[in-house]
N, C-alpha and C positions, 0 to 999 in steps of 0.2 A: 134792591130790598132783600134779595136772597143771598147776598155775598157773605154775611156773618155766619151762615150755616155751613159754608163750604169747609172751613177749617175743622170744626168738630166732626163732620162727616168723614173727612180725610183721615182724621186721627182714629176714628172707629174702624175704618177700613184697614188702616195700617195695623191696628191691634189684632183684628181678625186674621189678617195675613200672617202675622207673627205667630199666633196661636196655632195656625195650620202648618207652621214650618217644622223642620226636623229638630232644631235645637229645643224648641218649646216642648215637643213631644218627648224627647229624650229626658229633659229635666223633669217633666211631669211624671213620667214612668219611674224614674229613679227615686224621686221623693215618695211616690205612692208605694213602691215596693219596700222601701227601707225605713219609713217613718216609724212603724210599729217596732221594728228591730232596735232603733235608737232609743225608743222609750224603754224597751226591755233592758237594754244595756245599762241604763241609768237607775232602774228600779229593781232589777234582778228578781223578777216575779217567779222565775223557774225554781228558786230556792225557798219559796214561801209555802209551797203546796205540800201537804202531808203525804198525799198519795204518791208523789214522784219518788219518794224514798223507797217504798216497797217495790215500785217498778225497777228502781236501780238495783236493789238487793236481789231481786229475782233475775234480772238480766245478768248480773255478775255470776249468780249461781249457775245459770244456763251456760255461760261461756266457760266456766270452770269445769262443770261436770259433763258438758256436751250432751245434755239431755233436757227434756221438757218436763217440768214438774207436774205431778198428778195428785199430789197431796199438799196439805197446808204447811209447807216449809216455813221456818222462822216463827212458828206459832205453837202454842200449847195444844192446839187442835190439829196437830201434825198427822193424826190418823184419819182425819176427815178427807174425803175426796175433794179435789179442787181443779177447776178448769181455768187456766191462765189465758183468758181470751185475748190478751194483748201481748203475747209472748214476743212477737216481732218488734213491737214498740219497746219492750223491755230490753231487747238486745241492742237496739239503736241507742237507748239511754246509757246502757252499760259500756258500749263501745265509745261513746262520746266521753264518758268519765274516764275510761282507761287511757284515752289519748291525751285529753286536755285537763284531767282532774275535775274539780268542781266547776271550773270555767266552761267545761263541756256542756253542762246543763243549760246555762243561758245561751250558749252558742247554738245548741240544738233547737231551742225555742225560737231564736232569731231566724234560723233557716226554715222552720216550719211556718212561721209568720210570713216570710217572704213567699214561700210556696203558696200559701193561702191567697195572698194578695194577687199573685200572678194568675192563679187558677180562676179567681173570680173575675179578674180583668179579662181573661181569655173567654170566659163564659159569656159575659155581656158583649164583648167585642165581636164574637162570632154570631151572637143572636141579633145584634143591632146593626153591625157593619159600621159603627161610628166610634171614633176614638174618645172624644171627651165625655159622652155619656158613660162609656165603659170605665173611664178613670174616676169619674165622680161617684158612680155606684159602687165601685170597688172600695173607695175611701169610706163611703157611708157604711158598707158592710163591715169593714174593720172597726169602725166606731161602735156599731151595734153589738159586737161580741166582746168588746173590751170591758175589763182587763182580761187578758188571756193567760191561763195557767198552762204549764207544760203537762199535757195529758194526752192519752191515745185519741181522744175525740178530735184533736187537731188534724190527725191523719184522715179521719172521716170527713172533716170539713173540706179538705183539699180534694179527696176522691169523689165526694158528691158533686162538687163543682165540675170536675172532669166528666163524670157520668152525664150530668145534665147538658154539658157541651156536646157530647156525642149524640145524645137523644135529640136535641134540637137541631143539630146539624143533619142528622138522618131525616128528620121531619121536613126540614126546609128544602133539602135536595131530592128527597124521594129515594135516596140510596141506602137501602137496608143493610148493605154489606158493612157499613160503618159500625153497626151494632155488634159485629163479631169481635170487636176490641173489648167488649164488656166482660166476657168470661175471664180474660187476663186481668182486667181491673179488679174483679171480685176475688180472684185467686190471691192477689196481693192484699186486698182489703180485709178478707176474713182472717188473715194472720196478723193484722195490726190492731184491730179494734172490733169489739162486739157490735158496734153501731153500723156495721155493714148491713144490718137489718133494715135501716132506713133507705139504703141504696136499693135493696130488693123491693121495698115498698114502692119507691118511685118507679122502678122498672115494671112492677105489676100494674100500677096505674097507667103507665104508658101503653102496655100491651093490651089491657082491657079497652082503653080508649081507641086504639087502632082497630080492634075487632068490632066494637060498636059502630065506629064510623064506616067500616066496610059493609056491615050488615045494613046500615041505613042507606048507603050508596046503592046497594043491590036492590033494596026495597023501594027506592025512589023517594025516601024521606030526606028532606033538605035541612032539617034542623041542625044537625051536627056537621054539615059540610063546611070545609075550610078551603082557603085558596092555596093550600100547599099540595104538592104531588102526593098521591096515595102511596102508602107502604104496603108491602105484601104481608098479611097477617101470618102466613106460614114462616117467612124468614124472621119476622119479629119474634114469633113463638119459639123458633129454634134458638135464637140468640138468648132469649130469656131462660129457656130450659138449660142451655149450656152454662149460663151464669149461675143458676141455682145449683147445678151440680158442682160448679167450682167452689161454692161455699162449703162443701163437705170435704174439700181437700185441705184439711188442716190436721195437726196431730191429734185433735180431739174428735174429729168426725161429726157425727150427728149430735153428740153431747153439747156442742157449742150452740146449736139451735135450741136445745132443751134449756140451757142456761139463759139464753135471751128471753125465753118465755117466763122462766122463773123470776128473773129480774123485773120483768114488766108487771108481775103480779105480787111482788113482795109487800107484805103488810108493814114491815119496819120502815120501808122507804117513805110511805105516805105520811108518817108522823114525825120521824126523828131525823130526817135528812133535809135540811132547808133547800138545798139545790134541786131537790125533786118536788118541791112545792110549786104551786102556781105563781106566775109572775105578779109581783106586788107593787110595781111601779114606784120604787124608792130611789132609782138612779136615773140620770138624764138619758142614758142610752136606752132605757126601757121605753121612754116616750118617743125617742127617735125610731126605735123599732116599730112601734105602733104606727107612726106616720108612714114609715116605709111600707108596711103591710097594707095600710089604707090606700096608698098610692098605687100599689100593685093591683088591688081590686078595682080601683078607679080606672086604671089603664085597661083592664079587661072589659069593664063596662062601657068605657068611652068608645072602644073599637067594636063594641057589640060582638065581642069574641064568642065564638061557639067552639073554641078549642077545648074539648073535654079533658084532655090531659092537663093543660095548664090550670083550668078551673079546679079540677079534683086535687091537683098537687097543692095549690094554695090553701084549699079548705082543710085538707088533712094535715099539712105542715103547720098551719095556724093552730089547729086544735092541739097538736102535740106540743108545740113550743110554748104556747101560753099556759098549758097544763103543767109542763115541766120546764122551769126557767133554765135549767142546765142545758137544755137542748134548744135554746133560742136561735142558735146558728142554723137550725134546719129551715125555719121560715125565712130567715135572713137571706139564705142562698136562693130559696125558691122565689122570693119577692124580687131580687135583683135580676133573676133570669126572666121573670114575667115582664118587668119593666123594660129590660133590654130588648125583649122580643117585640114590645110595642114600638120601638124605634126602628124595627127592621125595614130594610129597603131592598131594592132589586140588586142582583148580583153585580151588574155593571157599575152602579153607583157605589156599592160597598168596596169594590176593588180600587176605586179612586181614593179611598181613605185608608188603604192598607198601610201598615207599618213596614217599611222596607228593611232589608237585611242589614244595611249600614246602621239604621236607627236601632235595630235590635242588638247589634254588636256593641254599639256605643252605650246603650242602656245597661247591658250585661257587664261591661267593663266598669261603668260608674258604680253600679250596685256592688260589684265585687270589691272595688276600692273602699266603698263605704262600710262593707262588712268587715274588711281587714282592719280598718280604723276602729270600728266598734269593738272588735275582739281585743285590740290592744288597750282599749279603755276599761275592759273588765278587770277588777282588782285581782290581786294575787290570791293563792290558795289560802294563806293564813287570814287575809282580810275577809275572804268569802266565808271562811269558817266562823270568824268572829261575827259576821252578819247573821249566819245561821243560828248562832247561839242566842240571838235576840228573839228568835221565834220558837226555837226548840230547846229542850232541857239538856244541853251539852254538858254543863257542869254537874248537874245531878246524875246524869248517866255515867259520867266519868267517876263520880264518887261511888256509885254502886259497883262498878267494875273494880276499882282500886281496893275497895274494902270487902269485896267478895260477899256481898250481902246474900242472905239465903233465898233460894227459889222455892216455889214459883212466884212470878211477878204479876201484880195487878196494876195495869197502867191506864192512863187517860186515853180515850179513843183518838183524840186529836193528835197525840204523839205516837201512836202505835206504829204508823208507817215509818217514821223517822227511826224508831228504836230497832226495827228489823234491819236497818242498815248500820246504825252507829253502835248498837249493843246486841249483836246477833247471838252472843253466848247466853243471853237471857231471852228465851222464847216469849213472845208477847202474849198477853191474854186476848187482846183484840186490836184490830187495825182496820184500814179502809177496805179490805177485801170482804165486802158485805156478803157476797154469794158463798164464801167459804164457811162463814159462821152460821148462816141461816137465821131465820126470823126469831127462833126461840132464844138463842144466845144474844143476838143483837138487842132485841126488845128487853130481855132481862137485864142487860148491862145498863141501858138507859133508864130503866125503872129504878134500879138500885142506886145509881148515881144521882137520880132525881128525887130520892127519898119517897118513891111511890110504893116500895115494898121494903120489909125489914132486911137489914144487912145479912143476918144469919140465915135467911131463907134462900140465899143465892149461893150455890156451891162454888162458883168461880171466885167469889170474894172470901168465902170461909176457908178455902184451901190456900189462899195467898199468904206468903210470908213477908214479902216486900211490896210496898204500895207506892207508886209514883203518880202524883197528881199535881194539878195546878195549885199554886200556893193559896190563891183566893177562892178556890172551889168550896162549896158548902160541905162536901164530904170530907175534904182534907181538914177543914176547921173543926168538924165534929170529931173526927178520929183523933185529933191532937189532944182532946180533952177526955177521951174515953180510957178507962183502965184496960190494960192488956195491949196497948199500943204505945210505941215510943217513936218520937221524932228523931231520926238519925241525921237528917240534913235538911236545911231550908235556905233558900235565897228568895229574892223578890219575884222569881218566876215559878219555881217548883218546890215541892216538899217531898221528902222520902220518909216514909213511915214504915217501921219494922214491927211485926207482931211479936209480942213478948213470949218467951219460952219456945 
C-alpha cells in the first residue's frame, strides 16, 4: 500500500540533495548577484537621475583641480559655502566616466548593485549560518529597494550591511576585537556619503544595549539576558569612540556633522521633495517591504527575543524608513539581519553549510563573465547621449550655447544637475544640492514656480535673462503670453524664453 509514495519521496530527496550541491549554490549566487545588474544594463537607470550629473561635474572638477570644493561651484550661488558630503563618490563617478565615457555610469551602478547583493548575502549568511535563507533574503532585499538610482546612498547600503555583519559576528562569538574594524569602515564611509550617520546610530544602539545588558547581569536582572557570550563594555566603547573620531577625518571635519543635522531639520524637505515624504504604498515593493518588516518583528516575538540591540534597531529603522521613503533601505537591511539571526544555529552546524573556496571562485568567475557580457551590451556613447536627450534638455541647452543667449539663467530644478555637467558655462540658478541653497532659496523657487507668490517678488527670477523650463509647465505657458518675454526655442520637451531688452 505504501509503494506509490516511494517515487515522490525519492524525487524530493534528490531535489534536496541537488539544492545542497556545489553547482546549485554557484548558479544561485551568480543569478542573485548579477540579476539587478542585468536589469540596469537594459534600462540604463544610472542616466535618468538628475543628481548624478552634478556628482559627475563635481568629481570631474576635483580630478582637474586636485582640490575639494568649499563653495557652490557651477552655481549662481558660488559665493555660498558648500560641503560636498559625497566627494569620494563624486570621484568614483568621474573616474568611471573618464575611463568608459557615459557607459561608465551604468557600469558603476552595476558594480555597486553587485556589492550590495554580496554584502546582504554575507550579512544573513553570517547571522544564520544557512545558505538558502541568505540567498532568499538577499533577493527580497534587492526587490524592496528597486528601482535603484546611481547615488551615494548605495555606498551606505553596502557599508551598513558590512557594519551589521561585524556587530552580529562580535555578538555571537563574544570577540570584541572584531569591532576594531569599524573605525576603518567609518573612515571610508564618511568620505562617500553623509548617511554614515545611520551607521553611527546603529553603533550607538549596539553600545547602549551592551552597557544595559552588562548592568542587568551585574544586578541579577534576567530580563535582557541572552544566550550569547557577553562583550566587554569597555572594548565596545573604545571601538565606538574610535569610530566616532574617524568620522571627523574628512576634508570638512566637524562641518559634515553640522550638515547632517541641518539636512535632518530642513523645512523645504518636508514639503517640496517627494522622496523625503512618508511611504505612500503606491508600488508593489512598498508592500513587500511592509511584509518583510512584519516578518522581522514576528521573528523577534516568536523567539521571545530579549536582544535589546535587535529590538531597538528594528524600531528606530522602521520609524526612519517609513517616515522618509528615500531611506527604505535602512529598515530593509535591518529586517533581513533580524530574520537571518532568527535562523542562527550552532557553530558546528554552520560550518557544515559553509561555501567552499572552489564554489566562491566559480561564482566569482561566473559573475565576472556576466558583468563583461553586460558591459558589451551597453550602447555606444552616441546612443547613450540620444537616450539622455529623452529625459534632459540636450537640444535646448545646445541652442543656448550656440546662440550665446544672455546670462543669468533661470532653470527648472529637475534639470539643474544635468546643466551643471552639460552646460557648465551657464551657472545654474538651482539644482539638487539642497544644502547649498538653503531653505529660503529652495522654498522661494518652488513657490514662484507653483504660482504661490508673484514673479516680480522673487529676485532670482527678476534678474534672469534666459529661462529654461519644461514645455508643458504652467510657468512656461504663462511667460509665453506675457509682454516682455520672447520664446527663443521650443520643442516637445523644453522651452527657452528670453527676457526682452
